[in-house]
ROGUVEX-647180 format. One record per residue (C-alpha): residue number from 0; residue in three letters; z, y, x. Coordinates in Angstrom, 2 decimals, always signed. Layout:
N
+------+------+---------+---------+---------+
| resi | resn |      up |   north |    east |
+------+------+---------+---------+---------+
|  NUM |  ALA |       Z |       Y |       X |
...
+------+------+---------+---------+---------+
//
This chain:
304
+------+------+---------+---------+---------+
| resi | resn |      up |   north |    east |
+------+------+---------+---------+---------+
|    0 |  MET |  +79.55 |  +85.54 | +121.98 |
|    1 |  ASN |  +78.16 |  +86.05 | +118.49 |
|    2 |  LEU |  +79.19 |  +86.17 | +114.84 |
|    3 |  ASP |  +77.60 |  +82.85 | +113.86 |
|    4 |  LYS |  +80.84 |  +81.47 | +112.41 |
|    5 |  VAL |  +82.03 |  +84.72 | +110.85 |
|    6 |  ASN |  +80.99 |  +84.35 | +107.22 |
|    7 |  GLY |  +82.51 |  +84.27 | +103.75 |
|    8 |  ILE |  +85.94 |  +85.47 | +102.69 |
|    9 |  ILE |  +87.78 |  +87.20 | +105.53 |
|   10 |  PRO |  +90.92 |  +89.00 | +104.29 |
|   11 |  PRO |  +92.13 |  +92.04 | +106.25 |
|   12 |  ILE |  +95.71 |  +90.82 | +106.15 |
|   13 |  VAL |  +98.68 |  +93.10 | +105.47 |
|   14 |  THR | +101.38 |  +94.06 | +107.94 |
|   15 |  PRO | +104.91 |  +93.59 | +106.53 |
|   16 |  PHE | +107.33 |  +96.36 | +107.49 |
|   17 |  THR | +111.10 |  +96.51 | +107.09 |
|   18 |  LYS | +112.84 |  +99.43 | +105.36 |
|   19 |  GLU | +113.32 | +100.92 | +108.85 |
|   20 |  GLY | +109.56 | +100.85 | +109.38 |
|   21 |  GLU | +109.57 |  +98.02 | +111.94 |
|   22 |  ILE | +107.22 |  +95.04 | +111.85 |
|   23 |  ASP | +108.73 |  +91.96 | +110.24 |
|   24 |  GLU | +107.27 |  +89.29 | +112.52 |
|   25 |  ALA | +108.57 |  +86.35 | +110.49 |
|   26 |  ALA | +107.00 |  +87.76 | +107.33 |
|   27 |  PHE | +103.75 |  +88.42 | +109.19 |
|   28 |  ARG | +103.60 |  +84.78 | +110.25 |
|   29 |  GLY | +104.12 |  +83.95 | +106.59 |
|   30 |  ILE | +101.18 |  +86.16 | +105.62 |
|   31 |  VAL |  +98.91 |  +84.31 | +108.04 |
|   32 |  LYS | +100.13 |  +80.98 | +106.66 |
|   33 |  PHE |  +99.61 |  +82.22 | +103.08 |
|   34 |  ASN |  +95.96 |  +82.94 | +103.86 |
|   35 |  LEU |  +95.44 |  +79.67 | +105.68 |
|   36 |  SER |  +96.85 |  +77.84 | +102.66 |
|   37 |  LYS |  +94.17 |  +79.46 | +100.51 |
|   38 |  ASN |  +91.39 |  +78.13 | +102.78 |
|   39 |  VAL |  +90.05 |  +81.54 | +103.77 |
|   40 |  HIS |  +87.06 |  +81.58 | +106.12 |
|   41 |  GLY |  +88.64 |  +84.00 | +108.60 |
|   42 |  VAL |  +91.25 |  +86.74 | +108.91 |
|   43 |  CYS |  +91.23 |  +90.32 | +110.17 |
|   44 |  VAL |  +94.30 |  +92.02 | +111.68 |
|   45 |  GLY |  +94.85 |  +95.77 | +111.97 |
|   46 |  GLY |  +92.40 |  +96.94 | +109.32 |
|   47 |  SER |  +93.00 |  +99.54 | +106.63 |
|   48 |  SER |  +94.79 |  +97.05 | +104.36 |
|   49 |  GLY |  +96.95 |  +96.14 | +107.36 |
|   50 |  GLU |  +97.86 |  +99.82 | +107.88 |
|   51 |  GLY |  +96.22 |  +99.59 | +111.29 |
|   52 |  HIS |  +96.06 | +103.36 | +111.58 |
|   53 |  THR |  +99.89 | +103.39 | +111.91 |
|   54 |  LEU | +100.17 | +100.78 | +114.68 |
|   55 |  THR | +100.97 | +101.53 | +118.30 |
|   56 |  ILE |  +98.91 |  +99.62 | +120.84 |
|   57 |  GLU | +101.96 |  +97.47 | +121.61 |
|   58 |  GLU | +102.48 |  +96.61 | +117.93 |
|   59 |  TYR |  +98.79 |  +95.93 | +117.51 |
|   60 |  THR |  +98.69 |  +93.58 | +120.50 |
|   61 |  ARG | +101.77 |  +91.71 | +119.30 |
|   62 |  LEU | +100.31 |  +91.19 | +115.83 |
|   63 |  MET |  +97.10 |  +89.86 | +117.32 |
|   64 |  GLU |  +99.07 |  +87.44 | +119.51 |
|   65 |  ILE | +101.03 |  +86.15 | +116.53 |
|   66 |  CYS |  +97.93 |  +85.74 | +114.38 |
|   67 |  VAL |  +95.97 |  +83.86 | +117.06 |
|   68 |  ASP |  +98.99 |  +81.62 | +117.61 |
|   69 |  GLU |  +99.34 |  +80.80 | +113.90 |
|   70 |  VAL |  +95.61 |  +80.31 | +113.31 |
|   71 |  ASN |  +95.34 |  +78.05 | +116.38 |
|   72 |  GLY |  +91.56 |  +77.96 | +116.32 |
|   73 |  LYS |  +91.23 |  +76.86 | +112.68 |
|   74 |  ILE |  +89.24 |  +79.93 | +111.57 |
|   75 |  PRO |  +87.78 |  +83.06 | +113.19 |
|   76 |  VAL |  +90.10 |  +85.97 | +113.93 |
|   77 |  ILE |  +88.76 |  +89.54 | +113.75 |
|   78 |  ALA |  +90.61 |  +92.42 | +115.42 |
|   79 |  GLY |  +90.58 |  +95.76 | +113.61 |
|   80 |  ILE |  +90.35 |  +98.85 | +115.82 |
|   81 |  ILE |  +91.01 | +102.23 | +114.19 |
|   82 |  ALA |  +90.85 | +104.81 | +116.98 |
|   83 |  ASN |  +89.95 | +108.46 | +117.34 |
|   84 |  SER |  +88.48 | +108.34 | +120.84 |
|   85 |  THR |  +86.25 | +106.08 | +122.87 |
|   86 |  ARG |  +89.02 | +105.72 | +125.45 |
|   87 |  GLU |  +91.53 | +104.49 | +122.87 |
|   88 |  ALA |  +89.07 | +102.07 | +121.29 |
|   89 |  ILE |  +88.38 | +100.54 | +124.70 |
|   90 |  ARG |  +92.11 | +100.38 | +125.51 |
|   91 |  ARG |  +92.74 |  +98.40 | +122.33 |
|   92 |  ALA |  +89.86 |  +96.04 | +122.97 |
|   93 |  LYS |  +91.10 |  +95.37 | +126.50 |
|   94 |  ALA |  +94.71 |  +94.91 | +125.34 |
|   95 |  ILE |  +93.69 |  +91.79 | +123.43 |
|   96 |  SER |  +91.07 |  +90.49 | +125.86 |
|   97 |  HIS |  +93.34 |  +87.56 | +126.74 |
|   98 |  LEU |  +93.14 |  +86.23 | +123.18 |
|   99 |  SER |  +90.54 |  +84.12 | +121.40 |
|  100 |  ILE |  +88.98 |  +86.75 | +119.13 |
|  101 |  GLN |  +85.62 |  +86.30 | +117.42 |
|  102 |  GLY |  +84.91 |  +89.94 | +116.56 |
|  103 |  LEU |  +86.08 |  +93.54 | +116.72 |
|  104 |  GLN |  +86.00 |  +95.57 | +113.50 |
|  105 |  VAL |  +85.70 |  +99.16 | +114.71 |
|  106 |  THR |  +85.68 | +102.41 | +112.73 |
|  107 |  PRO |  +83.71 | +105.48 | +113.71 |
|  108 |  VAL |  +86.16 | +108.21 | +114.70 |
|  109 |  HIS |  +88.02 | +109.47 | +111.65 |
|  110 |  TYR |  +89.52 | +112.87 | +112.44 |
|  111 |  VAL |  +87.78 | +115.92 | +110.97 |
|  112 |  PHE |  +85.46 | +116.59 | +113.92 |
|  113 |  LYS |  +82.34 | +114.49 | +113.41 |
|  114 |  PRO |  +80.28 | +113.47 | +116.46 |
|  115 |  ASP |  +76.50 | +113.66 | +116.07 |
|  116 |  GLU |  +74.36 | +110.52 | +116.07 |
|  117 |  ASP |  +73.79 | +110.49 | +119.84 |
|  118 |  ALA |  +77.53 | +110.88 | +120.48 |
|  119 |  THR |  +78.25 | +108.08 | +118.02 |
|  120 |  PHE |  +75.71 | +105.90 | +119.82 |
|  121 |  ALA |  +77.35 | +106.69 | +123.17 |
|  122 |  HIS |  +80.75 | +105.80 | +121.70 |
|  123 |  PHE |  +79.67 | +102.31 | +120.65 |
|  124 |  LYS |  +77.60 | +101.83 | +123.82 |
|  125 |  ALA |  +80.66 | +102.46 | +125.99 |
|  126 |  LEU |  +82.78 | +100.15 | +123.85 |
|  127 |  THR |  +80.31 |  +97.26 | +123.92 |
|  128 |  GLU |  +79.90 |  +97.61 | +127.68 |
|  129 |  ALA |  +83.68 |  +97.27 | +128.06 |
|  130 |  THR |  +84.03 |  +94.02 | +126.07 |
|  131 |  GLU |  +82.14 |  +90.79 | +125.49 |
|  132 |  VAL |  +83.48 |  +90.45 | +121.93 |
|  133 |  PRO |  +80.91 |  +91.27 | +119.21 |
|  134 |  VAL |  +81.47 |  +94.56 | +117.38 |
|  135 |  ILE |  +81.34 |  +94.96 | +113.59 |
|  136 |  ILE |  +81.08 |  +98.64 | +112.67 |
|  137 |  TYR |  +83.58 |  +99.40 | +109.91 |
|  138 |  ASN |  +81.55 | +102.00 | +108.03 |
|  139 |  VAL |  +84.36 | +103.54 | +106.00 |
|  140 |  VAL |  +85.03 | +107.14 | +107.06 |
|  141 |  PRO |  +83.73 | +109.40 | +104.25 |
|  142 |  TRP |  +82.94 | +112.43 | +106.43 |
|  143 |  ASN |  +81.54 | +110.26 | +109.25 |
|  144 |  TYR |  +79.63 | +107.72 | +107.20 |
|  145 |  LEU |  +76.80 | +106.20 | +109.21 |
|  146 |  ASN |  +73.45 | +105.97 | +107.43 |
|  147 |  PRO |  +71.39 | +102.74 | +107.41 |
|  148 |  ALA |  +68.89 | +104.07 | +109.96 |
|  149 |  LEU |  +71.64 | +104.82 | +112.50 |
|  150 |  LEU |  +73.31 | +101.46 | +111.87 |
|  151 |  VAL |  +70.01 |  +99.66 | +112.48 |
|  152 |  ARG |  +69.50 | +101.68 | +115.68 |
|  153 |  LEU |  +72.95 | +100.67 | +116.92 |
|  154 |  MET |  +72.39 |  +96.99 | +116.15 |
|  155 |  THR |  +68.88 |  +97.02 | +117.61 |
|  156 |  GLU |  +69.60 |  +98.87 | +120.85 |
|  157 |  LEU |  +73.14 |  +97.64 | +121.56 |
|  158 |  PRO |  +73.36 |  +93.83 | +121.79 |
|  159 |  GLY |  +77.14 |  +94.01 | +121.43 |
|  160 |  VAL |  +76.91 |  +95.59 | +117.98 |
|  161 |  GLN |  +76.22 |  +92.60 | +115.78 |
|  162 |  GLY |  +77.43 |  +93.55 | +112.32 |
|  163 |  VAL |  +78.37 |  +96.20 | +109.81 |
|  164 |  LYS |  +81.10 |  +96.27 | +107.18 |
|  165 |  GLN |  +79.89 |  +98.54 | +104.39 |
|  166 |  SER |  +82.64 | +100.27 | +102.44 |
|  167 |  ALA |  +80.94 | +102.89 | +100.26 |
|  168 |  GLY |  +80.85 | +102.39 |  +96.51 |
|  169 |  ASP |  +77.07 | +102.92 |  +96.44 |
|  170 |  LEU |  +75.60 |  +99.43 |  +96.47 |
|  171 |  LYS |  +72.13 | +100.87 |  +97.17 |
|  172 |  LEU |  +73.22 | +101.81 | +100.68 |
|  173 |  MET |  +74.12 |  +98.17 | +101.27 |
|  174 |  ALA |  +70.88 |  +96.99 |  +99.69 |
|  175 |  ASP |  +68.88 |  +99.33 | +101.95 |
|  176 |  LEU |  +70.72 |  +97.99 | +104.98 |
|  177 |  MET |  +70.08 |  +94.40 | +103.92 |
|  178 |  LEU |  +66.33 |  +95.15 | +103.93 |
|  179 |  THR |  +66.35 |  +96.35 | +107.53 |
|  180 |  VAL |  +69.24 |  +94.55 | +109.29 |
|  181 |  PRO |  +67.98 |  +93.07 | +112.58 |
|  182 |  ASN |  +67.71 |  +89.29 | +112.92 |
|  183 |  GLY |  +70.97 |  +87.78 | +114.11 |
|  184 |  CYS |  +73.10 |  +90.64 | +112.81 |
|  185 |  LYS |  +75.33 |  +90.53 | +109.75 |
|  186 |  VAL |  +76.39 |  +92.74 | +106.86 |
|  187 |  TYR |  +79.80 |  +92.33 | +105.24 |
|  188 |  SER |  +80.83 |  +93.93 | +101.96 |
|  189 |  ALA |  +83.94 |  +96.01 | +101.44 |
|  190 |  VAL |  +82.70 |  +97.32 |  +98.10 |
|  191 |  ASP |  +85.63 |  +95.74 |  +96.27 |
|  192 |  ALA |  +84.45 |  +96.59 |  +92.78 |
|  193 |  LEU |  +81.05 |  +95.01 |  +93.45 |
|  194 |  LEU |  +81.65 |  +91.90 |  +95.52 |
|  195 |  TYR |  +79.61 |  +89.77 |  +93.13 |
|  196 |  PRO |  +76.36 |  +91.77 |  +93.44 |
|  197 |  SER |  +77.02 |  +92.15 |  +97.17 |
|  198 |  PHE |  +77.09 |  +88.37 |  +97.49 |
|  199 |  ALA |  +74.10 |  +88.00 |  +95.19 |
|  200 |  ILE |  +71.87 |  +90.22 |  +97.36 |
|  201 |  GLY |  +72.72 |  +88.16 | +100.40 |
|  202 |  CYS |  +75.54 |  +89.82 | +102.36 |
|  203 |  HIS |  +77.21 |  +87.50 | +104.83 |
|  204 |  GLY |  +80.73 |  +87.79 | +103.46 |
|  205 |  THR |  +83.50 |  +90.26 | +102.80 |
|  206 |  ILE |  +86.36 |  +91.86 | +104.71 |
|  207 |  ALA |  +88.06 |  +93.83 | +101.96 |
|  208 |  ALA |  +91.20 |  +94.57 |  +99.96 |
|  209 |  ASN |  +90.60 |  +92.21 |  +97.04 |
|  210 |  PRO |  +90.36 |  +89.23 |  +99.41 |
|  211 |  ALA |  +93.61 |  +90.38 | +101.03 |
|  212 |  ALA |  +95.34 |  +90.42 |  +97.64 |
|  213 |  VAL |  +93.81 |  +87.39 |  +95.90 |
|  214 |  PRO |  +91.98 |  +85.36 |  +98.57 |
|  215 |  SER |  +91.62 |  +82.20 |  +96.50 |
|  216 |  VAL |  +89.89 |  +84.03 |  +93.65 |
|  217 |  CYS |  +87.45 |  +85.69 |  +96.04 |
|  218 |  ILE |  +86.68 |  +82.26 |  +97.51 |
|  219 |  ALA |  +85.95 |  +81.00 |  +94.00 |
|  220 |  LEU |  +83.54 |  +83.91 |  +93.52 |
|  221 |  TRP |  +81.84 |  +83.32 |  +96.88 |
|  222 |  ASN |  +81.42 |  +79.61 |  +96.16 |
|  223 |  ALA |  +80.03 |  +80.25 |  +92.69 |
|  224 |  VAL |  +77.35 |  +82.58 |  +94.06 |
|  225 |  GLN |  +76.48 |  +80.22 |  +96.91 |
|  226 |  ARG |  +75.82 |  +77.37 |  +94.49 |
|  227 |  GLY |  +73.96 |  +79.61 |  +92.00 |
|  228 |  ASP |  +76.54 |  +79.53 |  +89.21 |
|  229 |  HIS |  +76.07 |  +83.13 |  +88.13 |
|  230 |  LYS |  +77.66 |  +82.65 |  +84.72 |
|  231 |  LEU |  +80.98 |  +81.77 |  +86.36 |
|  232 |  ALA |  +80.47 |  +84.38 |  +89.07 |
|  233 |  LYS |  +80.11 |  +87.13 |  +86.46 |
|  234 |  GLU |  +83.31 |  +85.98 |  +84.72 |
|  235 |  ILE |  +85.22 |  +86.09 |  +88.02 |
|  236 |  HIS |  +83.66 |  +89.46 |  +88.85 |
|  237 |  GLU |  +84.91 |  +90.96 |  +85.59 |
|  238 |  ALA |  +88.44 |  +89.64 |  +86.15 |
|  239 |  LEU |  +88.41 |  +90.87 |  +89.76 |
|  240 |  LEU |  +87.18 |  +94.29 |  +88.68 |
|  241 |  ARG |  +90.01 |  +94.67 |  +86.17 |
|  242 |  PHE |  +92.45 |  +93.59 |  +88.86 |
|  243 |  TRP |  +90.90 |  +95.98 |  +91.39 |
|  244 |  ASN |  +91.30 |  +98.86 |  +88.97 |
|  245 |  THR |  +95.07 |  +98.21 |  +88.92 |
|  246 |  ILE |  +95.57 |  +98.13 |  +92.71 |
|  247 |  TYR |  +93.10 | +100.81 |  +93.81 |
|  248 |  ALA |  +95.12 | +103.94 |  +94.62 |
|  249 |  ASP |  +96.25 | +105.99 |  +97.60 |
|  250 |  ASN |  +98.97 | +103.37 |  +98.15 |
|  251 |  LEU |  +96.50 | +100.46 |  +98.05 |
|  252 |  PRO |  +98.16 |  +98.52 | +100.94 |
|  253 |  ALA | +101.49 |  +98.68 |  +99.10 |
|  254 |  ASN |  +99.84 |  +97.30 |  +95.96 |
|  255 |  ILE |  +98.21 |  +94.48 |  +97.93 |
|  256 |  LYS | +101.67 |  +93.58 |  +99.24 |
|  257 |  THR | +103.06 |  +93.59 |  +95.72 |
|  258 |  SER | +100.27 |  +91.25 |  +94.60 |
|  259 |  ILE | +101.03 |  +88.86 |  +97.46 |
|  260 |  ARG | +104.76 |  +88.94 |  +96.71 |
|  261 |  LEU | +104.05 |  +88.04 |  +93.11 |
|  262 |  GLN | +102.23 |  +84.96 |  +94.44 |
|  263 |  GLY | +105.35 |  +83.84 |  +96.31 |
|  264 |  ALA | +104.86 |  +85.18 |  +99.84 |
|  265 |  GLU | +107.03 |  +87.87 | +101.43 |
|  266 |  ALA | +104.82 |  +90.86 | +102.29 |
|  267 |  GLY | +107.35 |  +93.53 | +103.23 |
|  268 |  LEU | +107.16 |  +97.24 | +102.59 |
|  269 |  PRO | +104.52 |  +99.85 | +103.40 |
|  270 |  ARG | +105.17 | +102.07 | +106.43 |
|  271 |  MET | +106.29 | +105.59 | +105.60 |
|  272 |  PRO | +105.04 | +107.93 | +104.30 |
|  273 |  MET | +103.05 | +105.55 | +102.13 |
|  274 |  PRO | +104.93 | +105.06 |  +98.83 |
|  275 |  ALA | +105.74 | +101.67 |  +97.40 |
|  276 |  THR | +104.18 | +100.33 |  +94.19 |
|  277 |  THR | +105.39 | +102.30 |  +91.17 |
|  278 |  ALA | +106.86 | +100.71 |  +88.05 |
|  279 |  ALA | +103.72 | +101.56 |  +86.07 |
|  280 |  GLN | +101.48 | +100.06 |  +88.76 |
|  281 |  LEU | +103.62 |  +96.93 |  +88.87 |
|  282 |  ALA | +103.26 |  +96.33 |  +85.13 |
|  283 |  ASN |  +99.47 |  +96.63 |  +85.35 |
|  284 |  ILE |  +99.27 |  +94.44 |  +88.44 |
|  285 |  GLU | +101.40 |  +91.72 |  +86.85 |
|  286 |  ARG |  +99.13 |  +91.65 |  +83.81 |
|  287 |  GLU |  +95.80 |  +91.53 |  +85.63 |
|  288 |  LEU |  +97.03 |  +89.28 |  +88.42 |
|  289 |  LYS |  +97.98 |  +86.62 |  +85.88 |
|  290 |  ASN |  +94.51 |  +86.91 |  +84.37 |
|  291 |  VAL |  +92.55 |  +86.77 |  +87.63 |
|  292 |  LEU |  +94.56 |  +83.90 |  +89.12 |
|  293 |  ARG |  +93.21 |  +81.65 |  +86.38 |
|  294 |  TYR |  +90.20 |  +81.31 |  +88.67 |
|  295 |  GLU |  +92.29 |  +80.08 |  +91.60 |
|  296 |  GLU |  +91.96 |  +76.53 |  +90.30 |
|  297 |  VAL |  +88.18 |  +76.80 |  +90.63 |
|  298 |  SER |  +88.57 |  +77.55 |  +94.33 |
|  299 |  GLN |  +91.01 |  +74.70 |  +94.85 |
|  300 |  LYS |  +88.81 |  +72.16 |  +93.05 |
|  301 |  VAL |  +85.80 |  +73.08 |  +95.18 |
|  302 |  ALA |  +87.88 |  +72.86 |  +98.36 |
|  303 |  ALA |  +89.13 |  +69.42 |  +97.32 |
+------+------+---------+---------+---------+
//
């Protein structure tokens, strides 16, 4: 297996919870359908925007089953794995081995004890030996952030590691990685404030919060860059940046859900203890969402 078809706008979709903190399966099916209706290029389940760190292995497996069922082969499905041990990461990969999954998005361990580079290598080596599904390293943990040299080593020496999702705000780290990424491997941007320059320097797509909140607008941006329309791309970038500045907070998944609800799809509540969107956040989101969705028509016209 490889990541040949995993390109473009791949939202890490949200997980709707009830007020009791249970998964709302009907609403989750609606979230998948919402993204399919926007013509996204793939979806990711169980990522940070999906509050994957709160999911039991049973909940995680059920969500993956529902998503694969709804997608029905139309687009690639990526499985997010947020785990604090090699054993748990392997357990989650094996729990969904019966499903048609095109990639595993896997974080380095995220508790305070940081493994050294050799231990990190051993972690991903064991994981890739336990599954045939390509691994995308989700390089997001601030105190365990993997440098470009280590990422290149992992992709070069472990055939199962075929991509990296860069999440730091420093675009130079992504640019450095783009210079040295091995042939056949891919780099995805999760630098939400800088998706436009990420696309312009050649990254292979994005798995990030903005695409989860406004997928159609991110598709319009992607398409503009691909066809060389940088004037339009810069306009969309500026609108997306203003929108991003309204949703970026410690309750980011809640604000993504609010943005989706304002577009007509039920997105549920965040899982406690994450707080819901505040009244002040809502007012800002409503304002900037209206502004950024002006570019949705651009995406729809290109798709037509």
